[in-house]
A tleap script that builds the chain and sets N, CA, C and O, in Angstrom:
source leaprc.protein.ff14SB
mol = sequence {
  NMET ARG VAL ILE GLU ARG PRO THR ARG ARG
  SER VAL VAL CYS GLU ALA ALA PRO ASN LYS
  LYS PRO ASP SER ALA ALA LYS ARG ALA ARG
  GLN ALA GLU LYS ARG ARG ILE TYR HIE LYS
  ALA HIE LYS SER GLU ILE LYS THR ARG MET
  LYS LYS VAL MET GLU ALA LEU ASP VAL LEU
  LYS LYS LYS SER ASP ALA GLN ALA GLU GLU
  ILE LEU PRO ILE GLU LYS LEU ILE ALA GLU
  ALA TYR SER THR ILE ASP LYS ALA VAL LYS
  VAL ARG THR LEU HIE ARG ASN THR GLY ALA
  HIE ARG LYS SER ARG LEU ALA ARG ARG LYS
  LYS ALA VAL GLU ILE HIE HIE GLY TRP TYR
  THR PRO ALA ALA SER ASP ILE THR CTHR
}
set mol.1.N position { -77.608 -100.555 83.233 }
set mol.1.CA position { -76.507 -100.452 82.335 }
set mol.1.C position { -76.218 -101.803 81.709 }
set mol.1.O position { -76.261 -102.842 82.368 }
set mol.2.N position { -75.922 -101.759 80.412 }
set mol.2.CA position { -75.711 -102.969 79.646 }
set mol.2.C position { -74.249 -103.163 79.329 }
set mol.2.O position { -73.549 -102.197 79.022 }
set mol.3.N position { -73.782 -104.368 79.394 }
set mol.3.CA position { -72.399 -104.691 79.034 }
set mol.3.C position { -72.387 -105.107 77.579 }
set mol.3.O position { -73.122 -105.996 77.150 }
set mol.4.N position { -71.518 -104.425 76.827 }
set mol.4.CA position { -71.420 -104.735 75.411 }
set mol.4.C position { -70.230 -105.659 75.208 }
set mol.4.O position { -69.113 -105.356 75.628 }
set mol.5.N position { -70.475 -106.750 74.582 }
set mol.5.CA position { -69.397 -107.686 74.285 }
set mol.5.C position { -68.956 -107.496 72.855 }
set mol.5.O position { -69.754 -107.507 71.918 }
set mol.6.N position { -67.685 -107.324 72.727 }
set mol.6.CA position { -67.132 -107.176 71.389 }
set mol.6.C position { -66.461 -108.471 70.981 }
set mol.6.O position { -65.859 -109.158 71.806 }
set mol.7.N position { -66.566 -108.788 69.740 }
set mol.7.CA position { -65.888 -110.014 69.297 }
set mol.7.C position { -64.365 -109.792 69.314 }
set mol.7.O position { -63.874 -108.735 68.919 }
set mol.8.N position { -63.641 -110.802 69.775 }
set mol.8.CA position { -62.184 -110.684 69.834 }
set mol.8.C position { -61.603 -110.873 68.444 }
set mol.8.O position { -62.011 -111.755 67.689 }
set mol.9.N position { -60.658 -110.035 68.135 }
set mol.9.CA position { -60.024 -110.127 66.822 }
set mol.9.C position { -58.729 -110.904 66.953 }
set mol.9.O position { -57.985 -110.748 67.921 }
set mol.10.N position { -58.484 -111.712 65.999 }
set mol.10.CA position { -57.219 -112.435 65.973 }
set mol.10.C position { -56.356 -111.824 64.889 }
set mol.10.O position { -56.731 -111.772 63.717 }
set mol.11.N position { -55.190 -111.364 65.312 }
set mol.11.CA position { -54.293 -110.788 64.313 }
set mol.11.C position { -53.323 -111.857 63.845 }
set mol.11.O position { -52.843 -112.680 64.625 }
set mol.12.N position { -53.060 -111.821 62.598 }
set mol.12.CA position { -52.162 -112.790 62.001 }
set mol.12.C position { -50.908 -112.045 61.570 }
set mol.12.O position { -50.959 -111.102 60.780 }
set mol.13.N position { -49.779 -112.497 62.112 }
set mol.13.CA position { -48.505 -111.887 61.740 }
set mol.13.C position { -47.791 -112.866 60.835 }
set mol.13.O position { -47.546 -114.017 61.195 }
set mol.14.N position { -47.473 -112.392 59.681 }
set mol.14.CA position { -46.755 -113.266 58.768 }
set mol.14.C position { -45.538 -112.520 58.226 }
set mol.14.O position { -45.558 -111.302 58.048 }
set mol.15.N position { -44.506 -113.267 57.978 }
set mol.15.CA position { -43.300 -112.679 57.419 }
set mol.15.C position { -43.407 -112.720 55.911 }
set mol.15.O position { -43.861 -113.703 55.326 }
set mol.16.N position { -42.984 -111.645 55.303 }
set mol.16.CA position { -43.061 -111.578 53.851 }
set mol.16.C position { -42.095 -112.571 53.223 }
set mol.16.O position { -42.432 -113.266 52.265 }
set mol.17.N position { -40.877 -112.627 53.785 }
set mol.17.CA position { -39.884 -113.554 53.245 }
set mol.17.C position { -39.105 -114.157 54.418 }
set mol.17.O position { -38.152 -113.545 54.900 }
set mol.18.N position { -39.492 -115.336 54.877 }
set mol.18.CA position { -38.836 -115.906 56.051 }
set mol.18.C position { -37.357 -116.216 55.830 }
set mol.18.O position { -36.590 -116.197 56.793 }
set mol.19.N position { -36.937 -116.493 54.627 }
set mol.19.CA position { -35.539 -116.818 54.345 }
set mol.19.C position { -34.798 -115.630 53.726 }
set mol.19.O position { -33.894 -115.800 52.908 }
set mol.20.N position { -35.196 -114.441 54.129 }
set mol.20.CA position { -34.596 -113.231 53.588 }
set mol.20.C position { -33.139 -113.124 54.019 }
set mol.20.O position { -32.800 -113.407 55.168 }
set mol.21.N position { -32.293 -112.720 53.103 }
set mol.21.CA position { -30.872 -112.546 53.429 }
set mol.21.C position { -30.713 -111.320 54.325 }
set mol.21.O position { -31.493 -110.372 54.232 }
set mol.22.N position { -29.691 -111.342 55.199 }
set mol.22.CA position { -29.509 -110.186 56.092 }
set mol.22.C position { -29.189 -108.918 55.305 }
set mol.22.O position { -28.560 -108.959 54.247 }
set mol.23.N position { -29.626 -107.833 55.834 }
set mol.23.CA position { -29.425 -106.537 55.203 }
set mol.23.C position { -27.936 -106.194 55.195 }
set mol.23.O position { -27.219 -106.548 56.130 }
set mol.24.N position { -27.467 -105.514 54.160 }
set mol.24.CA position { -26.052 -105.169 54.066 }
set mol.24.C position { -25.648 -104.214 55.192 }
set mol.24.O position { -24.503 -104.228 55.642 }
set mol.25.N position { -26.586 -103.390 55.640 }
set mol.25.CA position { -26.284 -102.476 56.735 }
set mol.25.C position { -26.022 -103.251 58.024 }
set mol.25.O position { -25.163 -102.872 58.819 }
set mol.26.N position { -26.764 -104.333 58.224 }
set mol.26.CA position { -26.555 -105.150 59.418 }
set mol.26.C position { -25.181 -105.804 59.375 }
set mol.26.O position { -24.502 -105.903 60.396 }
set mol.27.N position { -24.776 -106.250 58.194 }
set mol.27.CA position { -23.444 -106.862 58.048 }
set mol.27.C position { -22.355 -105.833 58.334 }
set mol.27.O position { -21.378 -106.134 59.021 }
set mol.28.N position { -22.519 -104.623 57.811 }
set mol.28.CA position { -21.533 -103.571 58.061 }
set mol.28.C position { -21.453 -103.249 59.551 }
set mol.28.O position { -20.375 -102.970 60.075 }
set mol.29.N position { -22.601 -103.288 60.227 }
set mol.29.CA position { -22.619 -103.024 61.666 }
set mol.29.C position { -21.857 -104.102 62.423 }
set mol.29.O position { -21.119 -103.807 63.363 }
set mol.30.N position { -22.039 -105.361 62.007 }
set mol.30.CA position { -21.298 -106.460 62.654 }
set mol.30.C position { -19.797 -106.298 62.423 }
set mol.30.O position { -18.997 -106.467 63.344 }
set mol.31.N position { -19.425 -105.970 61.190 }
set mol.31.CA position { -18.010 -105.801 60.865 }
set mol.31.C position { -17.410 -104.628 61.646 }
set mol.31.O position { -16.290 -104.708 62.151 }
set mol.32.N position { -18.170 -103.553 61.731 }
set mol.32.CA position { -17.691 -102.368 62.448 }
set mol.32.C position { -17.473 -102.678 63.917 }
set mol.32.O position { -16.506 -102.206 64.514 }
set mol.33.N position { -18.360 -103.464 64.505 }
set mol.33.CA position { -18.226 -103.831 65.916 }
set mol.33.C position { -16.972 -104.674 66.144 }
set mol.33.O position { -16.255 -104.472 67.124 }
set mol.34.N position { -16.707 -105.624 65.235 }
set mol.34.CA position { -15.493 -106.437 65.333 }
set mol.34.C position { -14.253 -105.563 65.262 }
set mol.34.O position { -13.330 -105.725 66.061 }
set mol.35.N position { -14.225 -104.629 64.300 }
set mol.35.CA position { -13.065 -103.751 64.129 }
set mol.35.C position { -12.905 -102.835 65.343 }
set mol.35.O position { -11.785 -102.558 65.772 }
set mol.36.N position { -14.030 -102.367 65.894 }
set mol.36.CA position { -13.971 -101.471 67.053 }
set mol.36.C position { -13.282 -102.152 68.230 }
set mol.36.O position { -12.446 -101.554 68.908 }
set mol.37.N position { -13.646 -103.411 68.460 }
set mol.37.CA position { -13.044 -104.160 69.570 }
set mol.37.C position { -11.562 -104.396 69.307 }
set mol.37.O position { -10.735 -104.280 70.212 }
set mol.38.N position { -11.234 -104.726 68.062 }
set mol.38.CA position { -9.840 -104.964 67.680 }
set mol.38.C position { -9.017 -103.682 67.833 }
set mol.38.O position { -7.916 -103.710 68.382 }
set mol.39.N position { -9.550 -102.569 67.352 }
set mol.39.CA position { -8.837 -101.294 67.436 }
set mol.39.C position { -8.726 -100.812 68.875 }
set mol.39.O position { -7.743 -100.169 69.243 }
set mol.40.N position { -9.732 -101.120 69.689 }
set mol.40.CA position { -9.739 -100.677 71.080 }
set mol.40.C position { -8.533 -101.220 71.827 }
set mol.40.O position { -7.937 -100.516 72.643 }
set mol.41.N position { -8.170 -102.461 71.558 }
set mol.41.CA position { -7.013 -103.069 72.218 }
set mol.41.C position { -5.728 -102.350 71.812 }
set mol.41.O position { -4.878 -102.069 72.656 }
set mol.42.N position { -5.586 -102.054 70.519 }
set mol.42.CA position { -4.390 -101.345 70.039 }
set mol.42.C position { -4.305 -99.952 70.649 }
set mol.42.O position { -3.249 -99.543 71.130 }
set mol.43.N position { -5.417 -99.226 70.628 }
set mol.43.CA position { -5.422 -97.859 71.139 }
set mol.43.C position { -5.139 -97.826 72.634 }
set mol.43.O position { -4.449 -96.933 73.124 }
set mol.44.N position { -5.668 -98.790 73.345 }
set mol.44.CA position { -5.427 -98.868 74.784 }
set mol.44.C position { -3.948 -99.100 75.069 }
set mol.44.O position { -3.381 -98.486 75.973 }
set mol.45.N position { -3.330 -99.979 74.302 }
set mol.45.CA position { -1.903 -100.254 74.478 }
set mol.45.C position { -1.078 -99.005 74.189 }
set mol.45.O position { -0.124 -98.719 74.912 }
set mol.46.N position { -1.425 -98.269 73.159 }
set mol.46.CA position { -0.704 -97.037 72.814 }
set mol.46.C position { -0.812 -96.035 73.963 }
set mol.46.O position { 0.186 -95.449 74.383 }
set mol.47.N position { -2.032 -95.844 74.466 }
set mol.47.CA position { -2.236 -94.888 75.555 }
set mol.47.C position { -1.441 -95.283 76.790 }
set mol.47.O position { -0.851 -94.429 77.452 }
set mol.48.N position { -1.425 -96.574 77.101 }
set mol.48.CA position { -0.696 -97.058 78.269 }
set mol.48.C position { 0.792 -96.797 78.124 }
set mol.48.O position { 1.427 -96.299 79.053 }
set mol.49.N position { 1.353 -97.128 76.974 }
set mol.49.CA position { 2.791 -96.940 76.760 }
set mol.49.C position { 3.167 -95.460 76.762 }
set mol.49.O position { 4.205 -95.083 77.307 }
set mol.50.N position { 2.335 -94.629 76.159 }
set mol.50.CA position { 2.618 -93.192 76.158 }
set mol.50.C position { 2.543 -92.630 77.576 }
set mol.50.O position { 3.349 -91.782 77.958 }
set mol.51.N position { 1.590 -93.097 78.335 }
set mol.51.CA position { 1.435 -92.624 79.711 }
set mol.51.C position { 2.656 -93.001 80.554 }
set mol.51.O position { 3.127 -92.199 81.360 }
set mol.52.N position { 3.168 -94.225 80.366 }
set mol.52.CA position { 4.359 -94.655 81.108 }
set mol.52.C position { 5.556 -93.771 80.777 }
set mol.52.O position { 6.313 -93.386 81.668 }
set mol.53.N position { 5.726 -93.449 79.488 }
set mol.53.CA position { 6.846 -92.598 79.074 }
set mol.53.C position { 6.693 -91.210 79.685 }
set mol.53.O position { 7.650 -90.665 80.236 }
set mol.54.N position { 5.503 -90.639 79.593 }
set mol.54.CA position { 5.272 -89.285 80.111 }
set mol.54.C position { 5.510 -89.214 81.618 }
set mol.54.O position { 6.110 -88.261 82.115 }
set mol.55.N position { 5.037 -90.225 82.336 }
set mol.55.CA position { 5.235 -90.238 83.786 }
set mol.55.C position { 6.710 -90.360 84.136 }
set mol.55.O position { 7.190 -89.684 85.046 }
set mol.56.N position { 7.436 -91.218 83.420 }
set mol.56.CA position { 8.867 -91.392 83.669 }
set mol.56.C position { 9.623 -90.098 83.377 }
set mol.56.O position { 10.537 -89.732 84.115 }
set mol.57.N position { 9.244 -89.409 82.307 }
set mol.57.CA position { 9.896 -88.140 81.973 }
set mol.57.C position { 9.579 -87.060 83.014 }
set mol.57.O position { 10.444 -86.253 83.352 }
set mol.58.N position { 8.354 -87.046 83.515 }
set mol.58.CA position { 7.988 -86.076 84.550 }
set mol.58.C position { 8.788 -86.302 85.828 }
set mol.58.O position { 9.254 -85.352 86.458 }
set mol.59.N position { 8.943 -87.577 86.204 }
set mol.59.CA position { 9.724 -87.907 87.403 }
set mol.59.C position { 11.175 -87.462 87.214 }
set mol.59.O position { 11.776 -86.885 88.120 }
set mol.60.N position { 11.730 -87.734 86.035 }
set mol.60.CA position { 13.122 -87.363 85.754 }
set mol.60.C position { 13.287 -85.848 85.727 }
set mol.60.O position { 14.312 -85.331 86.170 }
set mol.61.N position { 12.300 -85.139 85.216 }
set mol.61.CA position { 12.394 -83.675 85.145 }
set mol.61.C position { 12.374 -83.062 86.541 }
set mol.61.O position { 13.047 -82.063 86.791 }
set mol.62.N position { 11.603 -83.657 87.452 }
set mol.62.CA position { 11.489 -83.122 88.809 }
set mol.62.C position { 12.716 -83.429 89.663 }
set mol.62.O position { 12.958 -82.766 90.672 }
set mol.63.N position { 13.492 -84.441 89.254 }
set mol.63.CA position { 14.697 -84.798 90.007 }
set mol.63.C position { 15.740 -83.705 89.855 }
set mol.63.O position { 16.060 -83.305 88.736 }
set mol.64.N position { 16.269 -83.221 90.961 }
set mol.64.CA position { 17.262 -82.152 90.873 }
set mol.64.C position { 18.669 -82.688 90.594 }
set mol.64.O position { 19.472 -82.012 89.951 }
set mol.65.N position { 18.967 -83.894 91.074 }
set mol.65.CA position { 20.317 -84.451 90.907 }
set mol.65.C position { 20.335 -85.596 89.883 }
set mol.65.O position { 21.013 -86.603 90.087 }
set mol.66.N position { 19.596 -85.438 88.797 }
set mol.66.CA position { 19.501 -86.495 87.782 }
set mol.66.C position { 20.781 -86.563 86.956 }
set mol.66.O position { 21.419 -85.545 86.687 }
set mol.67.N position { 21.141 -87.772 86.563 }
set mol.67.CA position { 22.314 -87.997 85.719 }
set mol.67.C position { 21.847 -88.311 84.300 }
set mol.67.O position { 20.714 -88.743 84.088 }
set mol.68.N position { 22.733 -88.088 83.337 }
set mol.68.CA position { 22.383 -88.291 81.929 }
set mol.68.C position { 22.068 -89.758 81.632 }
set mol.68.O position { 21.285 -90.053 80.729 }
set mol.69.N position { 22.677 -90.680 82.389 }
set mol.69.CA position { 22.448 -92.116 82.156 }
set mol.69.C position { 21.032 -92.539 82.533 }
set mol.69.O position { 20.558 -93.587 82.096 }
set mol.70.N position { 20.364 -91.734 83.334 }
set mol.70.CA position { 19.020 -92.096 83.796 }
set mol.70.C position { 17.976 -92.025 82.686 }
set mol.70.O position { 16.856 -92.508 82.847 }
set mol.71.N position { 18.346 -91.424 81.564 }
set mol.71.CA position { 17.383 -91.328 80.462 }
set mol.71.C position { 17.381 -92.591 79.605 }
set mol.71.O position { 16.475 -92.780 78.793 }
set mol.72.N position { 18.383 -93.459 79.772 }
set mol.72.CA position { 18.480 -94.674 78.951 }
set mol.72.C position { 17.269 -95.600 79.110 }
set mol.72.O position { 16.735 -96.055 78.099 }
set mol.73.N position { 16.810 -95.900 80.338 }
set mol.73.CA position { 15.605 -96.745 80.426 }
set mol.73.C position { 14.366 -96.072 79.827 }
set mol.73.O position { 13.468 -96.744 79.318 }
set mol.74.N position { 14.331 -94.754 79.894 }
set mol.74.CA position { 13.198 -94.032 79.304 }
set mol.74.C position { 13.266 -94.133 77.787 }
set mol.74.O position { 12.230 -94.238 77.130 }
set mol.75.N position { 14.469 -94.103 77.222 }
set mol.75.CA position { 14.612 -94.268 75.773 }
set mol.75.C position { 14.116 -95.632 75.323 }
set mol.75.O position { 13.569 -95.774 74.230 }
set mol.76.N position { 14.311 -96.636 76.174 }
set mol.76.CA position { 13.795 -97.972 75.858 }
set mol.76.C position { 12.257 -97.965 75.853 }
set mol.76.O position { 11.629 -98.570 74.985 }
set mol.77.N position { 11.669 -97.278 76.824 }
set mol.77.CA position { 10.205 -97.150 76.868 }
set mol.77.C position { 9.691 -96.405 75.631 }
set mol.77.O position { 8.650 -96.751 75.072 }
set mol.78.N position { 10.437 -95.379 75.216 }
set mol.78.CA position { 10.039 -94.614 74.036 }
set mol.78.C position { 10.099 -95.502 72.795 }
set mol.78.O position { 9.218 -95.438 71.938 }
set mol.79.N position { 11.142 -96.330 72.701 }
set mol.79.CA position { 11.262 -97.235 71.547 }
set mol.79.C position { 10.084 -98.206 71.494 }
set mol.79.O position { 9.558 -98.482 70.416 }
set mol.80.N position { 9.668 -98.723 72.647 }
set mol.80.CA position { 8.515 -99.626 72.701 }
set mol.80.C position { 7.233 -98.898 72.283 }
set mol.80.O position { 6.398 -99.454 71.569 }
set mol.81.N position { 7.090 -97.656 72.734 }
set mol.81.CA position { 5.910 -96.865 72.366 }
set mol.81.C position { 5.902 -96.602 70.858 }
set mol.81.O position { 4.862 -96.715 70.210 }
set mol.82.N position { 7.069 -96.251 70.304 }
set mol.82.CA position { 7.170 -96.026 68.853 }
set mol.82.C position { 6.756 -97.281 68.095 }
set mol.82.O position { 6.013 -97.209 67.117 }
set mol.83.N position { 7.240 -98.427 68.552 }
set mol.83.CA position { 6.925 -99.691 67.890 }
set mol.83.C position { 5.421 -99.956 67.902 }
set mol.83.O position { 4.842 -100.356 66.892 }
set mol.84.N position { 4.807 -99.731 69.041 }
set mol.84.CA position { 3.364 -99.940 69.172 }
set mol.84.C position { 2.592 -98.995 68.250 }
set mol.84.O position { 1.629 -99.399 67.598 }
set mol.85.N position { 3.021 -97.750 68.204 }
set mol.85.CA position { 2.355 -96.766 67.345 }
set mol.85.C position { 2.503 -97.168 65.879 }
set mol.85.O position { 1.539 -97.111 65.114 }
set mol.86.N position { 3.717 -97.576 65.490 }
set mol.86.CA position { 3.954 -97.972 64.102 }
set mol.86.C position { 3.109 -99.180 63.704 }
set mol.86.O position { 2.596 -99.245 62.587 }
set mol.87.N position { 2.967 -100.128 64.614 }
set mol.87.CA position { 2.137 -101.305 64.329 }
set mol.87.C position { 0.669 -100.911 64.153 }
set mol.87.O position { -0.023 -101.447 63.288 }
set mol.88.N position { 0.201 -99.971 64.979 }
set mol.88.CA position { -1.192 -99.517 64.867 }
set mol.88.C position { -1.422 -98.788 63.545 }
set mol.88.O position { -2.485 -98.916 62.937 }
set mol.89.N position { -0.429 -98.028 63.107 }
set mol.89.CA position { -0.546 -97.334 61.821 }
set mol.89.C position { -0.554 -98.347 60.685 }
set mol.89.O position { -1.283 -98.193 59.705 }
set mol.90.N position { 0.263 -99.379 60.826 }
set mol.90.CA position { 0.377 -100.403 59.780 }
set mol.90.C position { -0.956 -101.117 59.537 }
set mol.90.O position { -1.317 -101.383 58.391 }
set mol.91.N position { -1.679 -101.423 60.601 }
set mol.91.CA position { -2.961 -102.115 60.456 }
set mol.91.C position { -4.131 -101.132 60.386 }
set mol.91.O position { -5.294 -101.529 60.457 }
set mol.92.N position { -3.810 -99.854 60.247 }
set mol.92.CA position { -4.770 -98.770 60.076 }
set mol.92.C position { -5.695 -98.555 61.261 }
set mol.92.O position { -6.835 -98.119 61.098 }
set mol.93.N position { -5.203 -98.861 62.449 }
set mol.93.CA position { -5.941 -98.494 63.647 }
set mol.93.C position { -5.842 -96.984 63.834 }
set mol.93.O position { -6.806 -96.333 64.236 }
set mol.94.N position { -4.669 -96.437 63.537 }
set mol.94.CA position { -4.433 -94.995 63.583 }
set mol.94.C position { -4.089 -94.500 62.185 }
set mol.94.O position { -3.516 -95.231 61.377 }
set mol.95.N position { -4.440 -93.275 61.919 }
set mol.95.CA position { -4.000 -92.633 60.682 }
set mol.95.C position { -2.505 -92.342 60.819 }
set mol.95.O position { -2.010 -92.117 61.924 }
set mol.96.N position { -1.792 -92.347 59.696 }
set mol.96.CA position { -0.334 -92.170 59.771 }
set mol.96.C position { 0.052 -90.809 60.333 }
set mol.96.O position { 1.079 -90.694 61.001 }
set mol.97.N position { -0.741 -89.781 60.081 }
set mol.97.CA position { -0.436 -88.464 60.645 }
set mol.97.C position { -0.636 -88.450 62.160 }
set mol.97.O position { 0.112 -87.794 62.884 }
set mol.98.N position { -1.639 -89.168 62.629 }
set mol.98.CA position { -1.878 -89.266 64.070 }
set mol.98.C position { -0.715 -89.984 64.735 }
set mol.98.O position { -0.248 -89.576 65.799 }
set mol.99.N position { -0.248 -91.061 64.099 }
set mol.99.CA position { 0.907 -91.784 64.628 }
set mol.99.C position { 2.137 -90.900 64.693 }
set mol.99.O position { 2.860 -90.910 65.689 }
set mol.100.N position { 2.379 -90.133 63.633 }
set mol.100.CA position { 3.523 -89.227 63.594 }
set mol.100.C position { 3.392 -88.159 64.676 }
set mol.100.O position { 4.377 -87.795 65.319 }
set mol.101.N position { 2.181 -87.661 64.875 }
set mol.101.CA position { 1.927 -86.638 65.890 }
set mol.101.C position { 2.257 -87.167 67.287 }
set mol.101.O position { 2.871 -86.466 68.091 }
set mol.102.N position { 1.855 -88.386 67.568 }
set mol.102.CA position { 2.084 -88.969 68.894 }
set mol.102.C position { 3.564 -89.249 69.129 }
set mol.102.O position { 4.074 -89.038 70.229 }
set mol.103.N position { 4.246 -89.721 68.100 }
set mol.103.CA position { 5.681 -89.957 68.227 }
set mol.103.C position { 6.426 -88.638 68.438 }
set mol.103.O position { 7.364 -88.561 69.233 }
set mol.104.N position { 6.002 -87.622 67.728 }
set mol.104.CA position { 6.614 -86.304 67.865 }
set mol.104.C position { 6.411 -85.754 69.272 }
set mol.104.O position { 7.309 -85.131 69.839 }
set mol.105.N position { 5.245 -85.984 69.821 }
set mol.105.CA position { 4.938 -85.519 71.169 }
set mol.105.C position { 5.890 -86.129 72.191 }
set mol.105.O position { 6.371 -85.440 73.091 }
set mol.106.N position { 6.160 -87.429 72.045 }
set mol.106.CA position { 7.099 -88.100 72.951 }
set mol.106.C position { 8.514 -87.537 72.794 }
set mol.106.O position { 9.204 -87.289 73.783 }
set mol.107.N position { 8.939 -87.339 71.542 }
set mol.107.CA position { 10.285 -86.835 71.285 }
set mol.107.C position { 10.456 -85.421 71.844 }
set mol.107.O position { 11.489 -85.100 72.431 }
set mol.108.N position { 9.437 -84.582 71.659 }
set mol.108.CA position { 9.506 -83.209 72.178 }
set mol.108.C position { 9.612 -83.192 73.685 }
set mol.108.O position { 10.379 -82.411 74.248 }
set mol.109.N position { 8.843 -84.053 74.350 }
set mol.109.CA position { 8.866 -84.091 75.807 }
set mol.109.C position { 10.235 -84.554 76.302 }
set mol.109.O position { 10.758 -84.021 77.281 }
set mol.110.N position { 10.815 -85.546 75.623 }
set mol.110.CA position { 12.148 -86.041 76.004 }
set mol.110.C position { 13.188 -84.939 75.840 }
set mol.110.O position { 14.035 -84.742 76.711 }
set mol.111.N position { 13.121 -84.226 74.726 }
set mol.111.CA position { 14.087 -83.167 74.466 }
set mol.111.C position { 13.938 -82.049 75.498 }
set mol.111.O position { 14.935 -81.461 75.919 }
set mol.112.N position { 12.713 -81.754 75.906 }
set mol.112.CA position { 12.474 -80.720 76.913 }
set mol.112.C position { 13.151 -81.088 78.232 }
set mol.112.O position { 13.719 -80.227 78.905 }
set mol.113.N position { 13.089 -82.368 78.597 }
set mol.113.CA position { 13.738 -82.828 79.828 }
set mol.113.C position { 15.260 -82.708 79.690 }
set mol.113.O position { 15.941 -82.271 80.618 }
set mol.114.N position { 15.782 -83.097 78.530 }
set mol.114.CA position { 17.232 -83.001 78.307 }
set mol.114.C position { 17.693 -81.553 78.369 }
set mol.114.O position { 18.747 -81.270 78.938 }
set mol.115.N position { 16.935 -80.639 77.801 }
set mol.115.CA position { 17.288 -79.217 77.846 }
set mol.115.C position { 17.207 -78.708 79.277 }
set mol.115.O position { 18.062 -77.937 79.715 }
set mol.116.N position { 16.183 -79.136 80.006 }
set mol.116.CA position { 15.988 -78.710 81.391 }
set mol.116.C position { 17.205 -79.048 82.257 }
set mol.116.O position { 17.625 -78.244 83.088 }
set mol.117.N position { 17.761 -80.230 82.058 }
set mol.117.CA position { 18.908 -80.673 82.866 }
set mol.117.C position { 20.256 -80.250 82.271 }
set mol.117.O position { 21.299 -80.438 82.896 }
set mol.118.N position { 20.229 -79.687 81.074 }
set mol.118.CA position { 21.475 -79.233 80.457 }
set mol.118.C position { 22.229 -80.325 79.726 }
set mol.118.O position { 23.409 -80.156 79.416 }
set mol.119.N position { 21.574 -81.443 79.444 }
set mol.119.CA position { 22.230 -82.540 78.723 }
set mol.119.C position { 22.202 -82.292 77.221 }
set mol.119.O position { 22.932 -82.925 76.459 }
set mol.120.N position { 21.357 -81.371 76.813 }
set mol.120.CA position { 21.230 -81.060 75.385 }
set mol.120.C position { 21.128 -79.558 75.249 }
set mol.120.O position { 20.363 -78.912 75.966 }
set mol.121.N position { 21.894 -79.002 74.334 }
set mol.121.CA position { 21.837 -77.579 74.060 }
set mol.121.C position { 21.378 -77.406 72.608 }
set mol.121.O position { 22.076 -77.812 71.679 }
set mol.122.N position { 20.213 -76.806 72.423 }
set mol.122.CA position { 19.741 -76.655 71.042 }
set mol.122.C position { 20.613 -75.685 70.261 }
set mol.122.O position { 21.024 -74.643 70.770 }
set mol.123.N position { 20.881 -76.046 69.030 }
set mol.123.CA position { 21.625 -75.160 68.139 }
set mol.123.C position { 20.694 -74.050 67.669 }
set mol.123.O position { 19.480 -74.125 67.863 }
set mol.124.N position { 21.259 -73.031 67.056 }
set mol.124.CA position { 20.452 -71.899 66.589 }
set mol.124.C position { 19.421 -72.331 65.557 }
set mol.124.O position { 18.340 -71.748 65.476 }
set mol.125.N position { 19.754 -73.362 64.758 }
set mol.125.CA position { 18.814 -73.814 63.734 }
set mol.125.C position { 17.665 -74.629 64.322 }
set mol.125.O position { 16.618 -74.753 63.687 }
set mol.126.N position { 17.842 -75.194 65.541 }
set mol.126.CA position { 16.790 -75.986 66.176 }
set mol.126.C position { 15.688 -75.108 66.757 }
set mol.126.O position { 14.548 -75.551 66.900 }
set mol.127.N position { 16.022 -73.881 67.086 }
set mol.127.CA position { 15.052 -73.003 67.739 }
set mol.127.C position { 14.164 -72.382 66.664 }
set mol.127.O position { 14.645 -71.768 65.711 }
set mol.128.N position { 12.864 -72.557 66.844 }
set mol.128.CA position { 11.903 -72.000 65.901 }
set mol.128.C position { 11.200 -70.823 66.545 }
set mol.128.O position { 10.965 -70.815 67.753 }
set mol.129.N position { 10.870 -69.849 65.752 }
set mol.129.CA position { 10.191 -68.673 66.305 }
set mol.129.C position { 8.731 -68.676 65.983 }
set mol.129.O position { 8.011 -67.758 66.374 }
savepdb mol mol.pdb
quit
C-alpha cells in the first residue's frame, strides 16, 4: 500500500473593508440592550411596589377586627406605587394605558377591602352590571 501525499493548501482570509462602519442593525441592538436594562429597573420597582400594596391589602382584608385608620399607611404605599407608575409612563417604560390599568387595579383592590369591612358603601351609580 502506498501513502499519497497531498500538497497542503494555504487559505488566505482577507477582509473586504477593514475600516467598515458598524452595521445600523448592530447599533440598534446595542441601543435596545441599553434601554432593556434601563426599563428593567423601572419595571422591577413597579412590580415590587404593587406587590407590597397587594400584600398589605390582603393582610388587612383577613383581619377581623380591623379599624378604618389602618388603611392610612396602605394609602401611602399606594401613592408611592402611583408615583412610580407615572414616572415609568413619563419615560415610556410603560404604555400609558398599561400604567392606567395598573393604577386602576390597585384602586379596585383597595375599594374591595373597604367594602369588605364596611368602611365604604357603594352608591347605586357605582355598581356596574
